[in-house]
C-alpha positions as CSV (number, residue, x, y, z in Angstrom):
1,M,0.0,0.0,0.0
2,N,1.3,3.4,-1.0
3,S,1.1,5.8,2.0
4,K,2.9,8.7,0.4
5,T,1.2,12.0,0.4
6,I,0.1,13.1,-3.0
7,I,0.6,16.8,-3.9
8,V,-1.2,18.5,-6.8
9,V,-0.3,21.8,-8.3
10,A,-2.9,22.9,-10.8
11,T,-2.9,26.2,-12.8
12,A,-5.6,27.7,-14.9
13,R,-5.9,30.9,-16.9
14,A,-9.2,32.7,-17.5
15,R,-10.3,33.8,-20.9
16,P,-10.2,37.6,-21.2
17,G,-13.3,39.1,-19.5
18,R,-14.1,35.8,-17.7
19,E,-11.7,36.2,-14.7
20,E,-14.4,36.9,-12.1
21,E,-16.6,34.1,-13.4
22,L,-13.8,31.6,-13.3
23,K,-12.8,32.7,-9.8
24,T,-16.4,32.2,-8.6
25,V,-16.6,28.7,-10.2
26,L,-13.2,27.7,-8.7
27,L,-14.2,29.0,-5.3
28,S,-17.2,26.7,-5.3
29,L,-14.9,23.7,-5.2
30,I,-13.2,24.6,-1.9
31,A,-15.8,23.8,0.8
32,P,-17.0,20.5,-0.6
33,T,-13.5,19.3,-1.5
34,R,-12.1,20.1,2.0
35,R,-14.8,17.8,3.4
36,E,-13.7,14.9,1.3
37,A,-12.0,11.9,2.8
38,G,-8.3,12.1,2.2
39,C,-8.1,15.8,1.6
40,L,-5.3,17.3,3.7
41,N,-5.5,20.7,2.2
42,Y,-7.0,22.4,-0.9
43,D,-5.9,25.9,-1.3
44,M,-6.6,28.4,-4.1
45,H,-4.3,31.2,-5.0
46,I,-4.4,34.1,-7.5
47,S,-1.5,35.7,-9.2
48,P,-0.9,39.2,-7.7
49,D,0.4,40.3,-11.1
50,D,-2.2,38.7,-13.3
51,P,-5.8,38.3,-12.1
52,A,-6.5,35.8,-14.8
53,R,-4.1,33.2,-13.4
54,F,-5.2,30.8,-10.7
55,L,-3.3,28.1,-8.8
56,F,-4.4,25.2,-6.6
57,H,-2.1,23.6,-4.1
58,E,-3.5,20.3,-2.8
59,N,-2.4,17.5,-0.5
60,W,-4.1,14.2,-0.5
61,T,-3.5,11.1,1.7
62,S,-3.3,8.8,-1.3
63,R,-3.7,8.6,-5.1
64,A,-7.0,6.8,-4.5
65,A,-8.3,9.8,-2.5
66,L,-7.3,12.2,-5.4
67,E,-8.9,9.9,-8.0
68,A,-12.1,9.8,-5.9
69,H,-12.1,13.7,-5.8
70,L,-11.8,13.9,-9.6
71,Q,-15.0,11.8,-9.9
72,T,-17.1,13.9,-7.4
73,P,-20.2,15.8,-8.8
74,H,-18.8,19.1,-7.7
75,F,-15.5,18.6,-9.5
76,Q,-17.1,17.2,-12.6
77,A,-19.5,20.2,-12.8
78,V,-16.6,22.7,-12.7
79,S,-14.3,20.7,-15.0
80,A,-17.1,20.7,-17.6
81,R,-16.9,24.5,-17.7
82,F,-13.1,24.8,-18.2
83,G,-13.5,25.0,-22.0
84,E,-15.7,28.0,-21.8
85,L,-13.9,29.8,-19.0
86,C,-10.2,29.0,-19.6
87,T,-7.8,29.8,-22.4
88,A,-6.5,26.2,-22.3
89,P,-7.1,23.1,-20.2
90,P,-5.7,23.5,-16.7
91,E,-2.2,22.2,-16.2
92,I,-2.1,19.6,-13.5
93,G,1.1,18.4,-11.9
94,I,1.0,15.4,-9.5
95,W,3.8,14.9,-7.1
96,E,4.7,12.5,-4.2
97,K,6.2,13.8,-1.0
98,F,9.8,12.7,-1.0
99,A,11.2,14.0,2.2
């Protein structure tokens, strides 16, 4: 069994004029995700230099917990809107805690 913490760094860029809408949609993920089993933290950040750039920093107890999150209705509803709100699909990096 893999007990390594899984770290996710995900970034998204809003389409011009859709910054506030994307921010609102992304904010809707925070409360339900933080209640999910295996979620250690789920933090959203915005670039101080570019209000169209968003970053999520997440820590999960396992890859299975992350995979379960990706299948939740709240995540699926938001991800269905990425095409209309983002300039490109979000970039998602998955890492394992090493030390």
